[in-house]
C-alpha positions as CSV (number, residue, x, y, z in Angstrom):
1,M,102.4,122.7,116.7
2,S,99.9,124.2,118.1
3,P,96.7,122.1,119.0
4,T,94.0,122.7,117.4
5,S,89.8,121.4,118.1
6,L,88.4,119.1,115.3
7,T,86.8,121.3,113.9
8,E,89.7,123.6,112.9
9,S,90.8,120.1,111.5
10,P,90.9,119.3,107.5
11,V,89.1,115.8,108.4
12,S,86.2,117.9,109.5
13,N,85.1,118.4,105.7
14,I,85.7,114.7,105.2
15,S,81.6,114.4,105.2
16,S,81.3,117.6,103.3
17,D,79.7,114.9,100.1
18,L,77.4,111.9,100.4
19,E,80.1,109.2,99.8
20,G,82.6,110.8,102.3
21,A,79.7,110.7,105.0
22,A,79.5,106.9,104.2
23,E,83.1,106.6,104.3
24,C,82.9,108.5,107.7
25,S,80.3,106.0,108.8
26,R,82.4,103.0,107.9
27,L,79.8,102.1,104.6
28,S,79.8,102.1,101.1
29,S,78.2,101.8,98.2
30,K,78.2,97.7,98.8
31,L,75.1,97.2,101.8
32,T,76.7,95.3,104.2
33,D,75.3,91.9,105.5
34,R,73.1,94.2,108.3
35,E,71.8,95.9,105.5
36,N,71.0,93.1,103.2
37,H,69.2,91.2,106.0
38,V,67.0,94.4,106.7
39,F,66.6,95.5,103.4
40,S,66.8,92.8,100.9
41,K,63.3,92.0,100.5
42,H,62.8,95.7,99.6
43,L,65.4,96.7,97.1
44,T,63.9,94.7,94.6
45,D,65.8,96.3,91.7
46,V,68.8,98.4,90.8
47,N,66.7,101.3,90.8
48,L,65.6,101.1,94.6
49,K,69.0,100.1,95.6
50,V,70.3,103.6,94.3
51,L,67.7,104.8,95.8
52,Y,68.3,103.4,99.1
53,I,71.9,104.3,99.4
54,T,71.2,107.9,98.2
55,I,68.5,108.2,101.2
56,R,71.2,106.6,103.6
57,N,74.0,108.8,102.7
58,Y,71.6,112.3,103.0
59,I,70.9,110.8,106.5
60,L,74.2,110.3,107.5
61,K,75.9,113.4,106.5
62,M,72.8,115.0,107.9
63,F,74.0,113.9,111.4
64,L,77.3,114.2,111.1
65,D,77.1,118.2,110.3
66,N,76.0,118.5,113.4
67,P,76.2,115.3,115.5
68,S,75.5,118.0,118.9
69,A,71.7,117.6,118.1
70,E,69.2,114.9,117.5
71,L,68.7,114.2,114.1
72,T,65.1,113.6,113.4
73,F,63.0,112.0,111.0
74,A,60.9,115.0,110.3
75,A,64.3,117.0,109.7
76,V,65.2,114.1,107.2
77,F,61.7,113.8,105.2
78,K,61.8,117.6,104.8
79,V,65.0,117.7,103.4
80,L,64.4,115.2,101.3
81,Q,61.3,115.9,100.0
82,D,62.8,119.8,99.4
83,R,65.7,118.0,97.0
84,Q,62.8,115.6,95.3
85,I,64.9,112.7,96.4
86,I,61.7,110.8,97.0
87,N,58.1,110.4,96.2
88,V,56.6,111.3,99.4
89,E,53.5,108.1,99.0
90,S,55.3,105.8,97.5
91,H,59.0,106.1,99.8
92,Y,57.8,107.0,102.8
93,P,57.7,103.4,104.6
94,L,61.1,103.1,103.3
95,C,62.3,106.2,104.4
96,R,61.1,105.4,107.9
97,L,62.7,102.0,108.1
98,I,66.1,103.6,106.7
99,F,65.7,106.3,109.5
100,A,65.1,103.9,112.5
101,F,67.9,101.4,110.9
102,L,70.5,104.0,111.4
103,C,68.9,104.9,114.9
104,R,69.2,100.9,116.1
105,E,72.6,100.8,114.4
106,G,73.9,103.6,116.0
107,Y,75.1,105.2,112.8
108,I,73.2,108.4,114.0
109,N,72.1,110.0,117.3
110,F,75.0,108.5,119.3
111,G,77.0,110.0,121.9
112,V,76.3,112.9,123.8
113,Y,73.7,115.0,122.2
114,A,71.0,117.1,122.6
115,R,67.4,115.4,122.6
116,E,64.5,116.9,120.9
117,K,61.8,118.7,123.2
118,T,58.8,117.1,122.3
119,E,55.7,116.8,124.3
120,E,55.2,113.0,123.4
121,K,56.5,110.8,126.3
122,P,59.4,109.0,126.1
123,I,59.1,105.5,125.7
124,E,59.5,103.3,129.0
125,R,60.6,99.6,128.4
126,K,60.2,97.8,131.3
127,Q,63.2,95.6,131.1
128,S,66.2,96.6,133.4
129,I,69.9,95.9,132.7
130,I,72.8,95.9,134.4
131,V,75.9,97.1,132.6
132,I,79.6,95.9,134.4
133,G,82.0,98.6,133.3
134,A,82.3,101.8,132.7
135,G,84.9,101.4,130.3
136,M,84.0,102.7,126.8
137,A,82.3,99.7,125.6
138,G,80.2,100.0,128.6
139,L,79.4,103.6,128.5
140,T,78.6,103.4,124.9
141,C,76.0,100.4,125.2
142,A,74.5,102.0,128.4
143,R,73.6,105.0,126.6
144,Q,71.9,103.6,123.9
145,L,69.8,101.7,125.7
146,Q,69.0,104.0,127.8
147,N,68.0,106.5,125.3
148,A,65.6,103.7,123.8
149,G,63.6,103.9,126.8
150,F,65.8,100.7,129.2
151,N,66.4,100.8,132.7
152,V,70.1,100.7,133.0
153,T,72.5,100.9,135.5
154,I,76.2,100.3,135.5
155,Y,78.1,99.2,138.0
156,E,81.9,100.1,138.1
157,S,85.1,98.6,140.3
158,R,86.9,101.7,139.9
159,A,86.5,105.2,141.0
160,Q,86.1,106.9,138.0
161,P,84.9,106.1,134.5
162,G,87.1,105.3,131.4
163,G,88.4,102.0,132.7
164,R,91.7,101.8,130.8
165,M,90.9,105.2,129.2
166,C,92.9,106.7,132.9
167,T,95.0,110.3,132.8
168,F,97.7,111.1,134.8
169,V,97.2,114.7,136.1
170,Q,99.6,117.0,138.1
171,N,98.5,120.6,137.8
172,D,99.4,121.2,134.5
173,H,100.7,118.1,133.3
174,V,98.8,115.7,132.0
175,A,99.4,112.3,130.4
176,D,97.7,109.1,129.2
177,E,98.6,105.9,131.3
178,G,96.4,104.1,128.9
179,A,95.2,105.0,125.6
180,M,96.5,107.9,124.3
181,V,96.3,108.0,120.5
182,V,93.0,108.8,117.9
183,T,94.4,105.8,115.4
184,G,92.9,107.9,112.5
185,L,89.5,110.0,112.4
186,I,88.2,109.1,109.1
187,G,85.5,106.5,109.7
188,N,86.3,106.3,113.4
189,P,83.0,106.6,115.8
190,L,85.3,108.8,118.3
191,T,85.4,111.7,115.6
192,V,82.3,112.4,116.6
193,L,82.5,112.0,120.0
194,I,85.1,114.6,120.0
195,K,83.2,117.0,118.2
196,Q,80.1,117.1,120.3
197,S,82.6,117.2,123.2
198,S,84.8,120.3,121.5
199,L,87.8,118.5,123.1
200,R,90.9,119.9,121.5
201,L,93.4,117.5,119.8
202,Q,97.0,117.7,118.1
203,Q,98.3,115.9,115.5
204,I,101.1,113.2,115.7
205,Q,103.9,113.8,113.7
206,N,105.1,110.7,112.3
207,K,108.9,111.5,112.4
208,C,110.7,109.1,114.7
209,P,114.5,109.7,115.5
210,L,116.8,106.7,116.6
211,Y,119.6,107.3,119.1
212,R,122.2,104.7,120.1
213,I,122.7,105.1,124.3
214,N,126.0,107.2,123.6
215,G,123.7,109.7,122.2
216,Q,124.9,109.0,118.4
217,Q,121.8,109.4,116.0
218,I,121.0,106.5,113.7
219,P,120.8,107.8,110.3
220,S,117.3,107.8,108.5
221,E,119.1,105.8,105.8
222,K,120.5,103.4,107.6
223,D,116.8,102.8,109.7
224,D,114.9,103.4,106.3
225,L,117.6,100.2,105.1
226,I,117.0,98.0,108.8
227,E,113.5,98.7,108.5
228,K,112.9,97.5,104.6
229,Q,114.2,94.6,106.0
230,F,112.2,94.3,109.1
231,N,109.1,94.0,106.5
232,E,110.3,91.7,104.3
233,L,110.6,89.3,107.5
234,L,107.4,89.7,108.0
235,E,106.1,89.0,104.4
236,A,107.9,85.9,104.4
237,A,106.5,84.8,107.6
238,S,103.0,86.0,106.3
239,V,103.9,83.4,103.2
240,I,105.1,80.4,105.2
241,A,102.1,80.8,107.3
242,N,99.6,80.8,104.2
243,K,101.2,78.0,102.8
244,Y,102.7,76.0,105.0
245,R,101.5,73.7,108.1
246,T,103.1,75.7,111.1
247,K,103.3,73.3,114.1
248,H,106.2,72.4,117.0
249,R,105.9,68.5,116.9
250,N,104.1,68.9,120.3
251,G,101.2,70.5,118.4
252,E,101.9,73.6,119.4
253,M,101.6,76.2,116.4
254,V,104.9,78.2,115.8
255,S,104.7,81.7,116.9
256,L,105.0,85.0,115.1
257,G,108.4,85.3,117.2
258,Q,109.8,81.8,116.5
259,M,109.8,82.7,112.9
260,L,111.3,85.8,112.5
261,E,114.0,83.9,114.5
262,L,114.2,81.3,112.2
263,L,114.0,83.6,108.7
264,I,117.0,85.4,110.6
265,I,118.8,82.1,110.6
266,R,118.3,81.4,107.6
267,K,119.3,84.7,106.6
268,E,122.5,84.1,108.4
269,L,123.0,80.8,106.8
270,L,122.3,81.9,102.9
271,T,124.7,85.3,103.8
272,K,127.5,82.6,105.2
273,M,126.9,80.4,102.0
274,E,127.0,83.1,99.6
275,L,129.9,84.4,101.2
276,V,131.7,80.2,100.5
277,D,130.1,80.8,97.0
278,T,131.3,84.6,96.7
279,L,135.1,83.0,97.8
280,K,135.1,80.0,96.0
281,G,134.2,82.3,92.9
282,Q,137.6,84.5,94.1
283,V,140.0,81.3,94.4
284,S,138.4,80.2,90.9
285,L,139.5,83.8,89.3
286,H,142.9,83.7,91.5
287,E,143.9,80.3,90.2
288,R,142.6,81.4,86.6
289,H,145.1,84.4,86.8
290,N,148.0,82.5,87.9
291,E,147.0,79.7,84.8
292,L,147.0,82.8,82.4
293,R,150.4,84.4,83.6
294,I,152.1,80.6,83.2
295,K,150.3,80.6,79.8
296,M,151.4,83.6,78.8
297,G,154.9,83.5,79.5
298,S,154.9,79.9,77.6
299,L,153.2,81.8,74.6
300,E,155.4,84.9,74.9
301,S,158.6,82.4,74.7
302,K,156.7,80.5,71.3
303,I,156.3,84.1,70.1
304,N,160.2,84.7,70.5
305,A,161.2,81.0,69.0
306,A,159.2,81.6,65.7
307,C,160.8,85.3,65.7
308,K,164.3,83.7,65.6
309,V,163.2,80.6,63.5
310,Y,162.1,83.6,61.1
311,L,165.3,85.4,61.2
312,I,166.9,82.1,60.6
313,A,164.8,81.0,57.6
314,D,165.4,85.0,56.2
315,K,169.2,84.7,56.2
316,A,168.9,80.8,54.5
317,T,168.3,80.6,50.7
318,G,166.2,77.5,48.8
319,V,162.8,75.6,49.3
320,T,164.0,74.7,53.1
321,S,163.9,78.7,53.8
322,T,160.5,79.2,52.4
323,F,159.4,76.1,54.5
324,M,161.2,77.6,57.6
325,R,159.6,81.0,56.9
326,R,155.9,79.7,56.1
327,S,156.4,77.8,59.7
328,A,157.3,80.5,61.7
329,V,154.6,82.7,60.5
330,Y,152.0,80.1,61.2
331,D,153.6,79.7,64.4
332,Y,153.9,83.3,65.6
333,S,150.2,84.2,64.5
334,V,148.8,80.9,66.2
335,A,151.0,82.0,69.6
336,Q,150.0,85.6,69.4
337,T,146.1,85.2,68.7
338,E,146.3,83.3,72.0
339,Y,148.3,85.8,73.8
340,E,145.9,88.8,73.1
341,L,143.0,86.5,74.2
342,C,144.6,85.7,77.1
343,I,145.7,88.8,77.5
344,K,141.8,90.2,77.1
345,E,140.9,87.6,79.7
346,H,143.7,88.8,82.4
347,R,142.5,92.5,82.4
348,V,138.6,91.2,82.9
349,I,140.1,88.9,85.5
350,E,142.0,91.7,87.5
351,K,139.1,94.2,87.2
352,R,136.5,91.6,88.7
353,L,139.2,91.0,91.4
354,K,139.3,94.8,92.3
355,A,135.8,94.9,92.4
356,L,135.8,91.8,95.1
357,E,138.3,93.4,97.2
358,S,136.7,96.9,96.8
359,K,133.6,95.5,98.3
360,P,134.0,92.5,100.3
361,H,130.9,90.2,100.9
362,T,129.8,90.0,104.2
363,D,130.0,87.4,106.3
364,V,127.1,88.0,108.4
365,F,122.9,89.1,107.7
366,L,123.0,92.0,110.4
367,S,126.1,93.4,112.1
368,K,125.9,93.7,116.1
369,H,124.3,97.3,115.1
370,D,121.8,96.1,112.5
371,R,120.5,93.9,114.9
372,Q,119.9,96.5,117.6
373,I,117.8,98.9,115.2
374,L,116.3,95.3,114.0
375,D,115.4,95.2,117.7
376,W,114.0,98.3,118.3
377,H,111.2,97.3,115.5
378,F,110.6,94.3,116.5
379,A,110.2,96.2,120.4
380,N,107.7,98.1,118.5
381,L,105.5,95.6,116.7
382,E,105.7,94.3,120.4
383,F,104.1,97.6,121.8
384,A,101.6,97.8,119.1
385,N,100.5,94.0,120.1
386,A,101.0,94.6,123.8
387,A,102.6,91.1,123.8
388,P,106.2,89.6,123.1
389,L,106.7,88.2,119.6
390,D,106.8,84.8,120.8
391,S,102.9,84.7,121.9
392,L,101.8,85.9,118.8
393,S,99.9,83.8,116.2
394,L,102.4,83.4,113.2
395,K,99.0,83.5,110.9
396,H,96.6,85.9,112.6
397,W,98.3,88.5,114.6
398,D,97.3,91.0,111.7
399,Q,94.1,90.1,111.2
400,D,92.3,93.4,112.1
401,D,94.9,95.3,109.4
402,D,92.5,95.9,106.5
403,Y,90.0,97.7,109.1
404,E,92.6,100.3,109.6
405,F,91.0,104.0,109.8
406,G,92.5,107.0,107.5
407,G,94.1,109.8,108.4
408,N,96.1,111.2,110.7
409,H,96.6,110.2,114.3
410,Y,96.3,112.7,117.2
411,S,96.2,112.8,121.1
412,I,93.6,114.4,123.1
413,L,95.5,117.5,124.9
414,S,93.5,116.9,127.8
415,G,94.0,113.2,127.9
416,F,91.3,110.2,127.2
417,S,90.1,110.4,131.1
418,S,88.0,113.8,129.3
419,L,86.4,111.9,126.7
420,A,85.2,109.3,129.5
421,E,83.9,111.7,131.7
422,F,82.3,113.2,128.8
423,C,80.5,110.2,127.7
424,S,79.7,109.3,131.4
425,Q,77.1,112.4,131.9
426,D,73.9,111.5,132.7
427,L,74.3,107.5,133.2
428,K,73.7,105.7,136.1
429,I,76.4,105.0,137.6
430,H,77.8,103.1,140.6
431,Y,81.5,103.7,141.3
432,S,83.7,101.0,143.5
433,S,81.4,98.3,142.8
434,S,83.3,95.1,141.8
435,V,81.3,92.4,140.4
436,T,82.0,89.3,141.9
437,K,79.5,87.0,141.1
438,I,76.6,86.2,137.9
439,S,73.8,84.3,138.3
440,Y,71.6,84.1,135.3
441,V,67.8,81.9,134.9
442,S,65.0,82.0,132.7
443,K,63.8,85.3,134.6
444,G,66.5,87.6,134.7
445,V,70.3,87.7,135.9
446,E,71.4,88.4,139.6
447,V,74.6,90.6,139.8
448,T,76.6,90.1,143.0
449,Y,79.0,93.0,143.6
450,K,80.9,94.3,146.4
451,N,81.0,97.9,147.9
452,G,83.9,98.7,150.4
453,D,83.2,95.7,153.0
454,Q,79.6,95.5,152.5
455,M,78.3,92.7,149.6
456,N,75.4,93.4,147.5
457,I,72.8,91.9,145.0
458,A,71.2,94.1,142.1
459,S,68.5,92.3,139.7
460,A,67.7,93.0,136.2
461,D,66.4,91.0,133.5
462,M,69.8,91.0,131.5
463,V,73.8,91.9,131.7
464,V,76.2,93.2,129.4
465,I,79.8,92.1,130.2
466,T,82.1,94.9,129.3
467,V,84.9,94.1,132.0
468,P,88.8,93.6,130.2
469,L,89.7,89.8,129.0
470,G,92.4,90.0,131.5
471,V,89.3,89.8,134.4
472,L,87.6,86.7,132.7
473,K,90.8,85.1,132.2
474,Q,91.4,85.7,136.1
475,K,87.9,84.1,136.6
476,I,87.2,87.0,139.5
477,I,83.4,86.9,138.5
478,K,81.7,83.5,138.8
479,F,79.3,82.6,136.7
480,D,76.6,80.5,137.6
481,P,75.6,78.3,135.5
482,P,79.2,78.0,134.0
483,L,79.8,80.0,130.9
484,P,79.5,77.7,127.8
485,H,82.7,75.6,126.8
486,I,82.8,77.6,123.4
487,K,83.3,80.7,125.2
488,V,85.4,79.1,127.8
489,D,87.7,77.4,124.9
490,A,88.0,81.4,123.9
491,I,88.9,83.3,126.9
492,E,91.7,80.5,127.6
493,R,93.3,80.9,123.8
494,M,92.9,84.6,123.4
495,G,96.1,86.3,124.9
496,F,95.6,89.6,126.9
497,G,98.9,91.5,126.4
498,N,100.6,93.7,128.9
499,L,102.1,97.5,128.1
500,N,103.4,99.7,131.0
501,K,104.3,103.4,131.1
502,V,106.8,105.3,132.7
503,I,105.0,109.2,133.1
504,L,108.1,112.2,133.2
505,C,106.9,115.5,133.8
506,F,109.5,118.5,133.5
507,E,109.8,122.0,134.2
508,K,111.1,122.4,130.0
509,P,111.8,120.3,127.7
510,F,115.3,119.2,126.6
511,W,114.4,116.7,123.8
512,D,113.5,118.6,120.3
513,S,110.1,119.5,121.2
514,S,109.1,119.8,117.0
515,V,109.0,115.8,116.8
516,N,106.5,113.7,119.0
517,M,108.7,110.4,119.6
518,F,112.2,109.4,119.8
519,G,113.2,105.7,120.0
520,S,115.9,104.3,122.0
521,V,117.9,101.9,119.9
522,P,118.2,98.5,122.3
523,L,121.6,97.0,123.5
524,S,120.0,93.4,123.1
525,S,117.0,91.1,122.4
526,A,116.2,90.6,125.8
527,T,115.9,94.1,127.1
528,R,114.5,95.8,123.6
529,G,111.3,96.8,124.7
530,E,112.8,98.8,127.9
531,D,112.4,102.5,127.6
532,F,112.8,101.9,124.0
533,L,110.8,104.7,122.6
534,F,109.4,108.3,124.2
535,W,106.1,110.3,123.3
536,S,105.9,113.8,123.6
537,L,101.7,114.6,123.1
538,Y,100.6,117.4,125.4
539,E,101.2,121.0,125.9
540,Q,103.2,120.3,129.4
541,P,106.8,118.9,128.8
542,T,105.8,115.5,129.5
543,L,107.7,112.4,128.0
544,I,105.8,108.8,128.3
545,A,108.9,105.9,128.0
546,L,106.8,102.8,127.1
547,L,107.7,99.2,128.4
548,A,106.9,96.9,125.8
549,G,107.6,92.9,125.2
550,E,109.2,91.3,128.1
551,A,110.0,94.3,129.7
552,A,106.5,95.5,130.7
553,S,106.2,92.3,132.7
554,I,109.4,92.3,134.3
555,M,109.5,96.0,135.4
556,E,106.8,95.4,137.2
557,T,108.4,93.2,139.6
558,M,110.8,95.8,140.4
559,P,110.4,99.0,142.9
560,D,109.3,101.9,140.7
561,E,112.1,104.2,142.1
562,V,114.3,101.6,140.3
563,V,112.0,101.9,137.0
564,I,112.7,106.0,137.0
565,L,115.9,105.8,137.5
566,R,116.9,103.6,134.8
567,C,114.4,105.3,132.5
568,L,116.7,108.5,133.5
569,D,119.7,106.7,132.9
570,T,119.0,106.0,128.9
571,L,117.6,109.8,128.9
572,R,121.1,111.1,129.9
573,S,122.7,108.3,128.2
574,I,121.1,110.4,124.9
575,Y,121.3,113.7,126.1
576,G,124.1,113.7,128.5
577,S,123.5,113.8,132.3
578,S,123.6,117.4,132.6
579,H,120.9,118.3,130.6
580,V,118.3,116.1,131.8
581,P,117.1,117.2,135.0
582,D,115.3,115.0,137.5
583,P,111.3,115.2,136.9
584,L,109.1,117.2,138.4
585,Y,106.1,114.2,138.4
586,V,106.6,111.0,138.1
587,K,104.3,107.9,137.4
588,V,104.8,104.2,136.7
589,T,101.8,101.9,135.4
590,H,100.8,98.2,136.4
591,W,98.7,97.5,134.3
592,G,99.5,93.2,134.2
593,S,98.8,93.3,138.0
594,N,95.6,95.9,137.8
595,P,92.7,94.3,139.6
596,C,90.6,96.3,137.4
597,S,92.0,95.0,134.7
598,F,95.2,92.4,134.7
599,G,96.9,94.0,131.4
600,S,96.5,96.7,128.8
601,Y,94.5,95.0,125.7
602,S,93.7,91.6,124.0
603,Y,95.9,90.0,120.7
604,V,95.9,87.3,118.7
605,A,97.7,84.6,120.8
606,S,99.5,81.6,119.2
607,N,96.5,79.5,119.4
608,C,94.4,81.5,118.2
609,T,92.2,83.4,115.5
610,G,89.6,86.1,114.8
611,A,87.2,83.7,115.5
612,D,87.8,83.2,119.0
613,Y,86.6,87.3,119.4
614,D,83.5,86.0,117.5
615,S,82.7,83.4,120.5
616,L,83.2,85.6,122.6
617,A,80.8,88.2,121.5
618,L,78.2,86.3,121.7
619,P,75.3,86.1,123.8
620,V,74.6,83.4,126.3
621,C,70.7,81.9,127.1
622,G,69.5,81.5,130.7
623,S,67.5,78.2,130.8
624,G,64.9,79.5,128.6
625,T,65.0,81.1,125.2
626,L,66.0,84.3,126.0
627,K,69.6,86.0,125.6
628,R,70.5,87.0,129.5
629,L,74.3,87.4,129.1
630,F,75.5,90.0,126.5
631,F,79.4,90.2,126.3
632,A,81.2,93.7,125.0
633,G,84.6,95.3,125.1
634,E,88.0,95.3,122.3
635,H,88.1,91.9,123.2
636,T,84.7,90.7,121.3
637,N,85.5,93.2,118.1
638,R,87.3,90.8,115.4
639,N,87.8,94.0,113.1
640,Y,88.7,96.8,115.5
641,P,90.3,95.0,118.8
642,A,92.4,96.5,121.5
643,T,91.3,100.3,120.5
644,V,89.0,102.4,122.1
645,H,86.7,102.4,118.8
646,G,86.8,98.5,119.2
647,A,85.0,98.8,122.3
648,F,82.5,102.0,121.5
649,L,81.7,99.6,118.2
650,S,81.3,96.4,120.6
651,G,78.8,98.8,122.7
652,L,77.1,99.8,119.9
653,R,76.6,96.1,118.5
654,E,75.1,94.9,122.0
655,A,72.9,97.8,122.3
656,T,71.5,97.0,118.7
657,R,71.7,92.8,119.3
658,I,69.4,93.6,122.9
659,M,67.2,96.0,120.8
660,D,66.6,93.4,118.5
661,H,65.9,90.5,121.0
662,Y,63.6,92.4,123.5
663,I,61.7,94.7,121.0
664,G,61.6,93.1,118.2
665,E,64.1,93.4,114.6
666,L,62.5,96.3,112.0
667,D,60.3,95.8,110.0
668,I,58.8,97.9,107.0
669,N,55.0,97.0,107.9
670,D,55.5,99.1,110.9
671,Y,56.2,102.3,109.2
672,Y,52.7,102.4,106.7
673,I,50.6,105.2,107.2
């Protein structure tokens, strides 16, 4: 499995046609709400709508074909003219508006690209902006605003950019402590960044063998069967959530984890009831079997008696003998017919009894070993949400599923930190600067931050807050005046989870290096999240063990040495002590107690809905009508939460919002010659 750059990947050709360019930009032939808002007055008939989509897709394709260079309107207009897509005189304003819209919204000319050299002086706007946080949301928002002419300064509490894009590096060994997977390339804006940066990717294989602690591999057929039951439980939980009220008597919502356990209990009861019904059926069959034996014995006696009567009558003469013979024949015929029916039924019952005995009905829904495999899948779900299942909303935990990107998943061979470094170039960033207070009034904002032992105050017209939700939950930053209740309540309701990793760097692999991951089946539900999944994603032999669910927080209370030894014990129980050496380098993450994040990423908590993400994204005005506080980050993106691309898109969103608010919304009248 050789690493490849994105340009060598088949996915790089996905925008080879106009529809592909739209798909890569999360657009389609159906206009978005934003497109309708800007263009509805100008696209007055079907032909104009078709023309709009054609022009839009041409522009998108031109940028995606060469995202490392600025796309200019002059270049676009020339192509549209040469291909006779437009009428120069009548369509010029519309073309300019479409181009301006795609730039403003961050569909083109985003990321790090070579700016077109021009003799014109760059636009410099008087407004100054402070961005808090140099994670993907902050870096993206700052660059967009800087390119639009705003004076932008970033304040970052860490000593380097990236936030939760943090990579462990020791000599040639690399491993991501935080974000580590590019989850699909089709429609993912990170695809453009990776093309621009020429970072090398490695495709992640889906194969994931599971092992018991004795080293025995779970047969794939067994895992497939348990995974099917796992999915059926989730489907049943979804049906219940959408059909019934699911609250406890105290008003608290039933969580996904609680419902899954209730469904398992119900399945166990149904299994036992089915067993009882089966046993009752067997008892009935045995009783009928005995009845038939007794009846057949009685019928045999009747048949024998009829035969004897017939023989006696056959020797006699006269009317009496004739009557006796006829009576004997009749009795024989009736008994024989009934006997044959009994024989037939007797054979059917014996066949059914043998079948039941050869396949005895189970008395449990899940055996002990089956439940362990199911717990592994539960742990994997807790990893995906960075939270115990008991904390997840039953109805809304998967509310972003419809927005997953297509294509394979990839790792960045140099780690996500290299992407953050690339995105941070040419931006003004103050590192090791922890913001403690934000004051906002009608005239602007004042940001108090600590650098070393020194407290400082920076002023600006507005501030973009991209700190993790965990920092907002901990109230590390004081707001003056306090944030509106709608935002405070959303912060309180939303979940911010914890996921930790144990990074182990070795001299050579002792595992099957043809797979990117393998699992360790837990012994119990209580420990299911501890070292349940191992990733192998990089060029040097390195394993990343995951600590998910309850284990993520429990392991943070233990010394690192203990956590590492427990992880190595798991590996040695699978592969044998003699095959697993001590690692060259190790690292244990502590995201839950990290003062820059207080967790890993957001999740939809049991009393939360997707609307809370929207509430967190709302800007806040000062004492006047101008918006002063803007919010970005994965926890403000309802459709793409808990992802790097979600943070990126939220940064684009807020940059657009600020430009609309302070520059003015786009107007086609600005583009008439």
